C-alpha positions as a printed NumPy array, in Angstrom:
array([[ -0.031,   0.144,   0.035],
       [  1.647,   3.426,  -0.822],
       [  1.446,   6.431,   1.357],
       [ -1.281,   8.258,  -0.258],
       [ -3.354,   5.172,  -0.058],
       [ -2.746,   4.641,   3.642],
       [ -3.734,   8.226,   4.18 ],
       [ -6.842,   7.927,   2.315],
       [ -7.743,   4.996,   4.167],
       [ -7.642,   7.234,   7.303],
       [ -8.707,  10.857,   6.306],
       [-11.59 ,   9.961,   3.915],
       [-13.509,   7.856,   6.753],
       [-12.499,  10.025,   9.207],
       [-13.841,  12.916,   7.313],
       [-17.007,  10.879,   6.515],
       [-17.643,   9.968,  10.197],
       [-17.021,  13.252,  11.318],
       [-19.516,  14.891,   8.866],
       [-22.111,  12.49 ,   9.218],
       [-22.229,  11.978,  13.125],
       [-22.195,  16.038,  13.17 ],
       [-25.482,  16.189,  10.977],
       [-27.334,  13.561,  12.972],
       [-27.904,  15.999,  16.   ],
       [-30.019,  18.285,  13.944],
       [-31.897,  15.747,  12.015],
       [-32.95 ,  14.163,  15.64 ],
       [-34.141,  17.253,  16.691],
       [-36.728,  17.532,  13.502],
       [-37.481,  14.183,  14.572],
       [-39.403,  15.404,  17.777],
       [-42.631,  16.812,  16.294],
       [-45.34 ,  14.184,  15.958],
       [-43.753,  10.654,  16.718],
       [-42.796,   9.582,  20.423],
       [-39.166,   9.498,  20.668],
       [-39.191,   5.87 ,  21.424],
       [-40.804,   4.736,  18.25 ],
       [-38.395,   7.225,  16.129],
       [-35.415,   5.357,  18.078],
       [-37.097,   2.18 ,  17.118],
       [-37.638,   2.745,  13.4  ],
       [-33.711,   4.017,  13.42 ],
       [-32.43 ,   1.   ,  14.376],
       [-34.872,  -1.689,  13.05 ],
       [-33.612,   0.045,   9.433],
       [-29.665,   0.329,  10.814],
       [-30.23 ,  -3.617,  11.703],
       [-31.516,  -4.438,   8.078],
       [-28.834,  -2.181,   6.441],
       [-25.773,  -3.958,   8.703],
       [-27.423,  -7.409,   7.884],
       [-27.146,  -6.543,   4.633],
       [-23.479,  -5.024,   4.85 ],
       [-22.489,  -8.206,   6.479],
       [-23.872, -10.375,   3.782],
       [-22.087,  -8.221,   1.363],
       [-18.793,  -8.7  ,   3.371],
       [-19.477, -12.225,   3.744],
       [-19.846, -12.114,   7.651],
       [-21.657, -15.061,   9.132],
       [-24.486, -13.556,  11.262],
       [-24.583, -16.834,  13.434],
       [-23.077, -16.056,  17.061],
       [-22.71 , -18.403,  20.135],
       [-25.102, -17.5  ,  22.862],
       [-22.648, -16.162,  25.006],
       [-22.013, -13.596,  21.876],
       [-25.973, -13.004,  21.437],
       [-25.977, -12.093,  25.007],
       [-23.09 ,  -9.673,  24.565],
       [-25.087,  -8.363,  21.832],
       [-28.344,  -7.775,  23.922],
       [-26.472,  -5.999,  26.78 ],
       [-24.404,  -3.704,  24.235],
       [-27.819,  -3.161,  22.129],
       [-29.682,  -1.811,  25.492],
       [-26.944,   0.407,  26.539],
       [-26.25 ,   1.885,  23.029],
       [-29.621,   1.638,  21.008],
       [-31.885,   1.774,  23.816],
       [-31.009,   3.937,  27.198],
       [-28.463,   6.065,  24.981],
       [-30.611,   7.247,  22.306],
       [-33.712,   7.467,  24.169],
       [-32.242,   9.543,  26.434],
       [-30.84 ,  11.766,  23.612],
       [-33.811,  12.292,  21.946],
       [-35.896,  13.189,  24.928],
       [-32.563,  15.762,  25.686],
       [-32.86 ,  17.559,  22.446],
       [-36.665,  18.59 ,  23.719],
       [-34.734,  20.75 ,  26.17 ],
       [-31.496,  21.815,  24.767],
       [-30.716,  22.665,  21.584],
       [-28.778,  19.859,  19.479],
       [-25.367,  21.746,  18.789],
       [-24.978,  21.888,  22.874],
       [-26.474,  18.141,  23.523],
       [-23.478,  17.336,  20.864],
       [-20.96 ,  19.297,  23.022],
       [-21.764,  17.696,  26.045],
       [-21.269,  14.226,  24.257],
       [-17.648,  15.478,  23.213],
       [-17.136,  14.628,  26.654],
       [-17.367,  10.859,  26.269],
       [-14.098,  10.294,  26.289],
       [-13.985,  11.03 ,  30.154],
       [-16.251,   8.52 ,  31.301],
       [-14.984,   6.281,  28.655],
       [-11.378,   6.409,  30.615],
       [-12.959,   6.267,  34.092],
       [-14.998,   2.944,  33.417],
       [-11.728,   1.623,  31.465],
       [ -9.437,   2.307,  34.531],
       [-12.251,   0.783,  36.753],
       [-12.501,  -2.298,  34.427],
       [ -9.303,  -3.018,  32.666],
       [ -6.941,  -0.613,  35.121],
       [ -5.851,   1.639,  32.367],
       [ -3.859,   4.734,  33.427],
       [ -5.122,   8.018,  33.333],
       [ -2.168,  10.741,  32.79 ],
       [ -2.252,  14.206,  34.648],
       [ -2.596,  16.018,  31.03 ],
       [ -5.5  ,  13.958,  30.607],
       [ -6.896,  15.132,  33.718],
       [ -6.118,  18.479,  33.208],
       [ -7.658,  18.693,  29.948],
       [-10.904,  17.019,  31.043],
       [-11.081,  19.649,  33.517],
       [-10.812,  22.309,  30.77 ],
       [-13.226,  20.813,  28.563],
       [-15.411,  20.541,  31.618],
       [-15.033,  24.366,  32.59 ],
       [-16.259,  24.895,  28.583],
       [-19.143,  22.94 ,  28.873],
       [-20.39 ,  24.371,  32.172],
       [-20.177,  27.716,  30.51 ],
       [-22.077,  26.546,  27.796],
       [-24.41 ,  25.42 ,  29.565],
       [-24.885,  28.594,  31.968],
       [-25.751,  30.644,  29.081],
       [-28.21 ,  28.408,  28.195],
       [-29.669,  28.142,  31.501],
       [-29.579,  32.101,  31.489],
       [-31.397,  32.393,  27.865],
       [-34.065,  29.23 ,  28.67 ],
       [-36.926,  30.742,  27.22 ],
       [-39.529,  29.244,  29.55 ],
       [-38.191,  27.563,  32.774],
       [-34.519,  27.629,  33.75 ],
       [-35.615,  23.728,  35.291],
       [-36.569,  22.52 ,  32.025],
       [-32.246,  23.199,  31.078],
       [-31.713,  21.197,  34.07 ],
       [-33.785,  18.412,  33.077],
       [-31.92 ,  18.512,  29.578],
       [-28.564,  18.28 ,  31.114],
       [-29.701,  15.293,  33.325],
       [-30.91 ,  13.238,  30.372],
       [-28.045,  14.202,  28.233],
       [-25.84 ,  12.998,  31.325],
       [-27.455,   9.802,  31.366],
       [-27.33 ,   9.201,  27.763],
       [-23.543,   9.908,  28.013],
       [-23.046,   7.163,  30.766],
       [-24.998,   4.502,  28.849],
       [-22.926,   5.177,  25.737],
       [-19.61 ,   5.092,  27.728],
       [-20.733,   1.64 ,  29.187],
       [-21.539,   0.531,  25.426],
       [-18.12 ,   1.796,  24.399],
       [-16.192,  -0.031,  27.325],
       [-17.624,  -3.151,  26.242],
       [-15.871,  -3.171,  22.901],
       [-12.625,  -3.302,  25.111],
       [-13.81 ,  -6.758,  26.691],
       [-12.102,  -9.88 ,  25.271],
       [-15.409, -11.45 ,  24.052],
       [-15.786,  -8.277,  21.849],
       [-12.435,  -9.131,  20.091],
       [-13.406, -12.481,  19.288],
       [-16.655, -11.825,  17.6  ],
       [-16.991, -10.282,  14.191],
       [-18.055,  -6.809,  14.687],
       [-20.711,  -6.699,  11.68 ],
       [-22.604,  -9.668,  13.288],
       [-22.905,  -8.145,  16.81 ],
       [-23.96 ,  -4.77 ,  15.703],
       [-26.997,  -6.032,  13.683],
       [-27.984,  -8.32 ,  16.485],
       [-27.228,  -5.339,  18.999],
       [-29.338,  -2.848,  16.737],
       [-32.32 ,  -5.61 ,  16.294],
       [-32.184,  -6.633,  19.797],
       [-32.184,  -2.612,  20.893],
       [-34.966,  -1.878,  18.406],
       [-36.95 ,  -4.621,  19.741],
       [-36.808,  -3.688,  23.082],
       [-37.263,   0.25 ,  21.7  ],
       [-40.766,  -1.046,  20.274],
       [-42.093,  -2.947,  23.58 ],
       [-40.997,   0.03 ,  25.722],
       [-42.801,   2.388,  23.306],
       [-45.837,   0.373,  22.992],
       [-46.105,   0.09 ,  26.873],
       [-45.485,   3.649,  27.296],
       [-47.467,   5.465,  24.253],
       [-49.365,   2.818,  22.871],
       [-49.344,   1.319,  19.118],
       [-46.685,   2.552,  16.516],
       [-47.152,   6.504,  15.131],
       [-45.891,   7.325,  11.762],
       [-45.431,  10.658,  10.564],
       [-45.741,  10.264,   7.042],
       [-43.732,  13.963,   6.426],
       [-41.168,  13.321,   3.664],
       [-38.603,  14.995,   5.991],
       [-39.362,  12.856,   8.75 ],
       [-39.126,   9.325,   6.43 ],
       [-35.958,  11.022,   4.86 ],
       [-34.472,  11.712,   8.418],
       [-35.181,   8.084,   9.746],
       [-33.299,   6.989,   6.694],
       [-30.356,   9.356,   7.197],
       [-30.192,   8.445,  10.7  ],
       [-30.654,   4.51 ,  10.135],
       [-28.427,   4.223,   7.03 ],
       [-25.536,   7.11 ,   7.052],
       [-25.701,   7.833,  10.796],
       [-25.518,   3.985,  11.963],
       [-24.537,   1.736,   8.993],
       [-22.391,   3.634,   7.417],
       [-20.026,   5.214,  10.319],
       [-19.712,   2.605,  12.756],
       [-17.882,   0.334,  10.558],
       [-15.676,   3.268,   9.353],
       [-15.414,   4.031,  12.783],
       [-14.165,   0.467,  14.042],
       [-11.842,   0.696,  11.233],
       [-10.302,   4.058,  12.165],
       [ -9.758,   2.506,  15.464],
       [ -8.007,  -0.637,  14.223],
       [ -5.623,   1.672,  11.768],
       [ -4.842,   4.656,  14.107],
       [ -5.945,   3.633,  17.806],
       [ -8.98 ,   4.888,  19.707],
       [ -7.206,   7.712,  20.899],
       [ -6.811,   9.461,  17.52 ],
       [ -9.886,   8.053,  15.944],
       [-11.707,  10.161,  18.716],
       [-10.486,  13.589,  17.599],
       [-13.675,  13.432,  15.699],
       [-15.484,  14.069,  19.094],
       [-13.528,  17.677,  19.191],
       [-14.831,  18.182,  15.578],
       [-18.365,  17.02 ,  15.788],
       [-19.603,  19.256,  18.324],
       [-17.92 ,  22.384,  16.295],
       [-19.816,  21.559,  13.211],
       [-22.935,  20.724,  14.95 ],
       [-23.15 ,  24.029,  16.931],
       [-22.479,  25.921,  13.533],
       [-25.627,  23.691,  11.566],
       [-27.736,  24.565,  14.985],
       [-26.487,  28.387,  14.683],
       [-28.1  ,  28.031,  11.166],
       [-30.776,  25.902,  11.818],
       [-32.394,  26.57 ,  15.125],
       [-31.371,  30.425,  15.614],
       [-28.867,  29.731,  18.408],
       [-27.182,  32.887,  19.446],
       [-23.788,  33.199,  20.586],
       [-22.537,  35.225,  23.203],
       [-19.246,  36.204,  24.875],
       [-19.912,  33.29 ,  27.341],
       [-20.875,  30.699,  24.946],
       [-18.024,  31.222,  22.733],
       [-15.495,  31.136,  25.776],
       [-17.3  ,  27.918,  26.743],
       [-16.954,  26.311,  23.158],
       [-13.332,  27.23 ,  22.97 ],
       [-12.323,  26.113,  26.33 ],
       [-14.236,  22.735,  25.424],
       [-12.412,  22.329,  22.487],
       [ -8.872,  23.135,  24.13 ],
       [ -9.593,  20.699,  26.66 ],
       [-10.985,  17.918,  24.603],
       [ -7.504,  18.344,  22.512],
       [ -5.103,  18.279,  25.513],
       [ -6.874,  15.028,  27.006],
       [ -6.811,  13.468,  23.526],
       [ -3.434,  13.995,  22.772],
       [ -2.919,  12.799,  26.37 ],
       [ -4.673,   9.503,  25.482],
       [ -3.172,   8.887,  22.186],
       [  0.623,   9.292,  23.252]])
């Protein structure tokens, strides 16, 4: 493989993952009109499971897993595709999509704490310092949201709580991928089963809490489901795992620095997010802090 091909094998997947995941936050916002969030999450990952199964078939990856593999996929699916996204969709009722995306940029912090608890992976002082800077920046962004809340500041606090619950759920799913069983199983098959089981649990929860399926036949809603299910799930997850294999999880996670920046710009254009000196300082500190923390992790 030539150097140009090697760089293309990293740069192109990195750009695709960053751009697609940056766009998903505003698309989620558009999903919150007529359809209960749990049904929207269900549709997204049911479509994602079908797309991932086709991807596995195209790569000739068998979908058959041992019982332990199915159990692992089930826990992963509940953490990632049930808890995480149900919390995210509800959080965007109360916070702008860009702010939720920026909080999610802190995912590396609970990842590192859980990895230390589970695998005794060390955390450097530079990582700790970067995390403190990033959290300070996020706090400034949230303070701006709290002051500018149009109805009640309590709704901002609820949005923050929901986002943090989603963040912990996503972190649990991420750390699970460092387990030995995850390394032994074909990732395409695991993701297919995780999305299928996750969407099934989403359906059961949605039916039990809000009743039978609801579909909004608006073109924007249907296209949003397609974008989130195919581009935001089937395309990006395999590319991201490919990045991890080629450059390691630390450098691959640099997308988490760019994603909230792009998501905030999209939120500015689409949601009318108004920047202030406080929010500009917060965004800058969040980015600088995440760069410090990620550089410490990738060394």
